[in-house]
ROVEX-719232 format. One record per residue (C-alpha): residue in one letter; x negated, y negated, z negated. Coordinates in steps of 0.2 Angstrom, whole numbers, padded with zeros to 4 digits, always signed. Each point is the difference from the previous one (the first is absolute). Example, Ala and Ser with C-alpha at 12.3 -4.5 7.8 and 13.67 -1.06 7.14 Angstrom:
residues 2
A-0062+0022-0039S-0006-0017+0003
***
This chain:
residues 321
M+0294-0363-0171F-0007+0006+0016K-0011-0016+0002G-0006+0002-0018G-0006+0018+0003I-0009-0006+0016I-0009-0014-0010L-0005+0012-0014F-0007+0013+0013L-0010-0014+0009L-0007-0006-0017C-0006+0018-0004L-0009+0001+0017V-0009-0016-0003H-0005+0005-0017G-0006+0017+0006A-0010-0008+0014M-0008-0012-0012A-0005+0014-0012Q-0008+0010+0014N-0010-0015+0007I-0007-0003-0018G-0005+0019-0001V-0008-0001+0017T-0009-0016-0004K-0007+0008-0017L-0006+0015+0009R-0009-0010+0013N-0008-0010-0013E-0006+0016-0009T-0007+0008+0015S-0010-0016+0006R-0008-0005-0017N-0018+0003-0002V-0005+0016-0010V-0013-0002-0013R-0011+0016-0001V-0008+0004-0017A-0018+0004+0003D-0003+0019+0000T-0015+0004-0011A-0002+0017+0008Y-0011-0006+0014F-0013+0008+0010N-0016-0010+0003W-0015+0005+0011K-0015-0010+0002Q-0012+0006+0014G-0016-0007+0006G-0019+0003+0002M-0016-0005+0008Y-0012+0005+0014N-0018-0004+0001F-0013+0004+0014N-0018-0004-0002L-0014+0002+0014S-0018-0003-0001E-0013+0002+0014S-0019-0003+0002S-0012+0004+0014L-0019-0002+0002S-0012-0001+0015N-0019-0002-0002W+0002-0004-0018A-0017+0001-0008A+0007+0001-0018G+0009+0017+0005G+0017+0006-0003D+0014+0010+0009N+0002-0006+0018F+0019+0001-0003N+0011+0001-0015M+0019-0002-0001S+0012+0003-0014I+0019+0000+0000N+0011+0000-0016T+0018-0001-0002F+0012-0001-0014F+0019+0002+0000N+0012-0002-0014Y+0019+0002-0001Y+0011-0001-0015A+0019+0002-0003Y+0007-0005-0017F+0018+0004-0006Q+0008-0010-0014K+0016+0002-0009P+0005-0008-0017R-0007+0015-0010Q-0009+0010+0014S-0016-0003+0010W-0008+0011+0013D-0018-0006+0006N-0008+0008+0016N-0017-0004+0006F-0010+0007+0015D-0019-0004+0003A-0010+0006+0015N-0019-0004+0002L-0010+0005+0015G-0018-0005+0005F-0012+0005+0013V-0019-0005+0003Q-0010+0003+0016S-0019-0003+0002T-0014+0006+0011S-0009+0008-0015I+0013+0009-0009G+0014+0002+0013G+0018-0001-0004R+0008+0004-0017K+0014-0005-0011N-0003-0012-0015D+0017-0001-0006D+0015+0012+0000R+0015+0000-0013I+0018+0002+0000D+0009-0003-0016L+0019+0001-0004I+0007-0004-0017S+0019+0000-0005K+0007-0005-0017Y+0018+0000-0006G+0005-0008-0016Y+0015-0003-0011R+0000-0015-0012I+0002+0006-0018D-0001-0017-0009T+0009-0017-0001T-0016-0010+0005G-0002+0008+0017V-0018+0006-0002W+0001+0018-0005Y+0005+0014+0012L+0002+0018-0001S-0009+0005+0016A-0005+0014+0011L-0016-0001+0012F-0006+0009+0015N-0016-0003+0009V-0010+0009+0014R-0017-0006+0005S-0011+0008+0014Q-0009-0004+0017I+0004+0003+0018F-0016+0004+0009D-0015+0012-0003G-0013-0008-0011Y-0019+0004-0002S-0014-0005-0011F-0017-0004+0009S-0018+0003-0005G-0011-0005+0014T+0006+0009+0015N+0009+0013-0010A+0019-0001-0002T+0010+0010-0013F+0018+0002+0002T+0009-0007-0016S+0018-0004+0003S+0015+0002+0012L+0019-0003+0000F+0007+0006-0017A-0017+0006-0004P+0000-0007-0013A+0017-0007-0004Y+0005-0006-0017I+0019+0001-0005I+0006-0007-0016L+0018+0003-0007S+0003-0009-0016A+0013-0006-0013G-0002-0013-0013L+0002-0019-0004D-0003-0015+0011F-0003-0017-0007K+0004-0013+0013P-0001-0018-0008S+0000-0008+0018S+0000+0004+0018I-0019-0001+0001F-0005+0012-0014S+0005+0017-0007V-0007+0013-0011F+0007+0018+0002F-0004+0012-0014S+0004+0019+0001P-0004+0013-0013L+0007+0014+0012T-0009+0000+0017S-0003+0013+0013R-0016-0003+0010T-0002+0012+0015T-0016+0000+0011L+0002+0008+0017L-0014+0007+0010L+0008+0007+0016N-0016+0001+0010T-0007+0018-0001K-0018-0004+0001L+0001-0013-0014S+0011+0012-0010D-0014+0014+0001L-0013-0013-0007G+0011-0004-0015S-0001-0019+0004Y+0009-0014-0010G+0002+0011-0015V+0011+0013+0008P-0005+0018-0004K-0009+0009+0014G+0012+0008+0012E+0015-0010-0007K+0009-0014+0009I+0011-0006-0014Y-0006-0006-0017K+0013-0006-0013E-0003-0010-0016T+0011-0007-0013G-0004-0016-0010L+0002-0018-0005F+0001-0013+0014V+0000-0019+0000T+0000-0011+0015V-0002-0019+0000N+0005-0011+0015Y-0003-0018+0003N+0004-0011+0016N+0000-0019+0000V-0007-0015+0008I-0014-0004-0013A-0006-0016+0009P+0005-0011+0015N-0001+0012+0015I-0007+0014-0010T+0010+0016-0004Y-0005+0014-0011K+0008+0017+0001G-0007+0013-0012R+0005+0017-0008A-0008+0011-0013D+0005+0018-0003F-0006+0010-0016F+0003+0019-0002S-0005+0011-0015N+0002+0019+0002Y+0007+0007-0017Y-0008+0017+0002Q-0017-0004+0007K-0012-0013-0007P+0014-0013-0003E-0013-0013-0006N-0007+0000+0019I+0013-0012+0007N+0002+0000+0019L+0000-0018+0008Y+0006-0006+0016M+0000-0019+0003T+0003-0011+0015N-0004-0018+0002M+0004-0011+0015F-0003-0019+0001T+0007-0009+0015F-0007-0018+0004K+0012-0008+0012I-0009-0011+0013N+0015-0005+0010K+0016+0007+0006N-0008+0014+0010F-0017+0003-0007S-0007+0005-0017A-0015+0007-0009N+0002+0016-0011Y-0010+0009-0013S+0005+0017-0006L-0008+0010-0014D+0006+0018-0004L-0006+0010-0016I+0002+0018-0003Y-0006+0011-0014D+0005+0019-0002D-0011+0011-0011K+0005+0015+0011I-0008-0007+0015K-0018+0004-0002N-0009-0005+0016F-0012-0013-0008G-0016-0002-0009P-0018+0007+0005N+0007+0018+0002K+0017-0005+0007N+0009+0009-0015S+0005-0015-0011P+0015-0011+0000G-0002-0018+0004L+0009-0017+0003Q+0005-0001+0018L+0000-0018+0007K+0006-0007+0017S-0002-0018+0004I+0006-0008+0017I-0001-0018+0005G+0007-0007+0016V+0008-0014+0009G+0013+0002+0013Y+0018-0001+0006F+0013-0001-0014K+0019+0002+0001N+0013-0001-0014L+0015+0011+0005Q+0016-0009-0001V+0008+0001-0017K+0018+0006+0002K+0013+0001-0014I+0016+0010+0003I+0015-0002-0011L+0014+0011+0001Q+0016-0002-0010P+0015+0011+0000K+0016-0007+0009I+0013-0006-0012
***
């Protein structure tokens, strides 16, 4: 009887040990197996990059019978930086351009021939299943950095300064983006503000701002078209056209601001560039025989120089599971 009890007790211990070993083995297998994570669609995707260009030209003459300036030098630079944010139903495009040019010669001295800063930011939320229509808001500010002058012979007339003028656009509307290289933004509700923070220019009533005022606001229709693509081997085109119509003051007179830049890549470090800017604003009446009429403003620059593509960087952040 006693021996039978001992045998039964030993059998229970062996059974318990075997059951515990099976449980430990199962737990070990569960903790060591690979975990397959389901892809999280709520990702954050930033794409950043840009371009830098530096052009320099110089000429000098000595005892040159045909005539000309003894010395002439021009420097032109262009800087672009962009940051694009993308989620399944959202997009946020940010772009900054800066142009600066300077020319020096023995006959006219030194003066700038290009000066522009331009920041545009556009946020959109996709509203269709095809992925091309976005309900969007846009912010744009455009101005220059240094004082500007217009020249007639040896006479120089002060014409611009930092935020004099500056143009600020705040807009809401629809954005059509069929591809990453082309977009059309249309807004029936846009606020356009002209800043003229220089007192001297304000007292003259320059750039359509009433005399003595430094801020002039308009409400109207706004359309901007953007295109950026490699149009041929080693040739890149970057263009933008803005159109604005004031609802309350001659809406048929549409303001135009257009930029065009062609980059002809020569090799890894050098390129030729051609830029053409066009501006029309019927409130700017500095042209014509009597300097009291609006006119189409043109600026064209050709150059060859150092070219650098800033590294394109993509940042993808996913919440931890």
